Residue, then its C-alpha position, 0 to 999 in steps of 0.5 A: m608035662k605040657k603045662k610045664i612047657l607052656t609056662i616056661t614059654l610064657i615066662t620066656i616071652f614075658s622076659i623077652l618083652l620086659w627086656v625090650f621094653v626096658s632097653l627101649s626106655d633108655v636114651y640113645f644116640t643115633s646118625f643117619t642120612v635121608p634124601i632132600v626133597f623140595k616142597n611147594i614148587p610153583k607151577g611152571y618152575a623147577i629146581g636147578q642147581v642144588s648144593e646138597k642132595i642128602i642130609s646127615l642127622s645125629l639124634k638123641g631120644q629113647g629107643w622106642q622113639l628112635a626105633p621107627l626112624s631106623f626100621g620104619r618107613k623111609h623118611k625124606f627131609a622136606v625143604p619148603v620152596e619160596k615163590k621167587a625165582g633165583e638162588q634161595t638159601v635155607l638154614v636147616r635148623n629152621l626146617y625141623g618143624a616142616n618135617t613132622w617125623l622129627t617129633s619134639n621128643l627127639q633132640v637134634i644134635e647135629t646136622t650136616p650141612h647147616i645150610i641148603k642152597f638151590r635155584l628156582e628156575k622156569i621150566r624149559s623143554k627140548k628134544v634129545q635122542v635116545v640111546i639104547e643101553n643093552k646087551i644081546n646074547i643070541q642063541n647059538g645058530y641064530g643072528i640079528v637080520s635087522k637094525i635095532k630100532i628104538i621108538p621113538k628115537v627122539i623124546t622131550i625132556s623138561g626141567a630147569r634151564s641150567i640142567i636141560k641145557k647140559i643134556n644132549f642125549v638120554k639112555t634107556e635103563p640097561i636091559t639084557f636080552l638072553n638066548v634070543e631066537n625070535k623077534v624082540s619087541r620090548e618097552v624100556p624105561i628111560q634112565a632117570i635124571d634128577g630134576v628131569s621129566f621125560n615125554p614119553k618115559k618109556c621107548l620101544i626096542k625092536f629088532d629081528v632074529e632068525r636062524i642063520v643059514e647059507k644059500t647059493f645064488e648061481n649065474v649072477t650076471v656080471k655087469v660092465k660099468y662106465t665103458p666109453s662108447t668106442r670100447k667094449i668089454l667082454l667077460l669070461p665067464p659073463s656070470i658068477t656064483i655067490i654064496l651068502r650067509g644070513g637069516m633064513n626068512q630073509l635068504s628065502k626071499m632073495t633072488n639074483k636081482d637082490l645082488q649086484a656084481y660089476i666090474t669097471y672100465k678103469q679096472a681093466l685099464r689098471d689091471t696088470l694080471g689079465t684078470i679082474v675081481p668083480h665088485i659084489t654088493i649084497p643086501p644088509f645083514t647078510e655075509l658074503l662067504d664065497v664068489k666063484p670064480e673069484r677073478l674073471n678073464y676079460v677082452i677089451q673091444k675097440f670100435 
């Protein structure tokens, strides 16, 4: 029984191989596209504007000759560059020999486009700012308590003058930060731009994340600003209570000295209610929740 199964299996495998061999011996037509790459670019020069970035080819050949093009490694269409600055024009049909993967056994039926135009230009460099492309999802109960820093903020880009002059900034690769609850420090590549090189090629993104809490600051003195020498303003009460929301570590280090509360003499002159709302200045990345009392009574004394 085992010998019978083995015999049937071998016959089946042989039949499949024979069918594949016969099928691949037939003549087929195929069409595909490949990217264009420029070869032998002189030192100190770069490719500027190009008429085409991909080329479409229609080929005729036996199946076993076409199969590697469809299922093998990805090919590129090489365009040799002459050592002269300015615009160059090449006929695609004259470049088959420069692309050895187009063997003599294959027949090129058609190519699109028929010609390729490009400019050879001197390399130019300039400095541009980096813009962060990110999406930040913070864990519930946490928040960002610092600026989102990118290091370096400015990088050097190099390439053909016609390309470089149009670029005013570059972007990082899109990056998503999920459920963040700690400090973040991560390298991110710069988004690729055809014909442009970067120095450096990556940037460091940094920001602080902390658990968000509340803290009450009592007896914060309210100052009076810009009072004439012949006047004095007495506030009732002279101090207030401020409640802030912010990062746990950040708030734990803060004291009343980190807060500013004040009123101005002009406020008193313009007031029609008999009470004044003090101006409150708080540190960055904190949120003002409440001020008690919200309004202050005052008395203007004359000298």
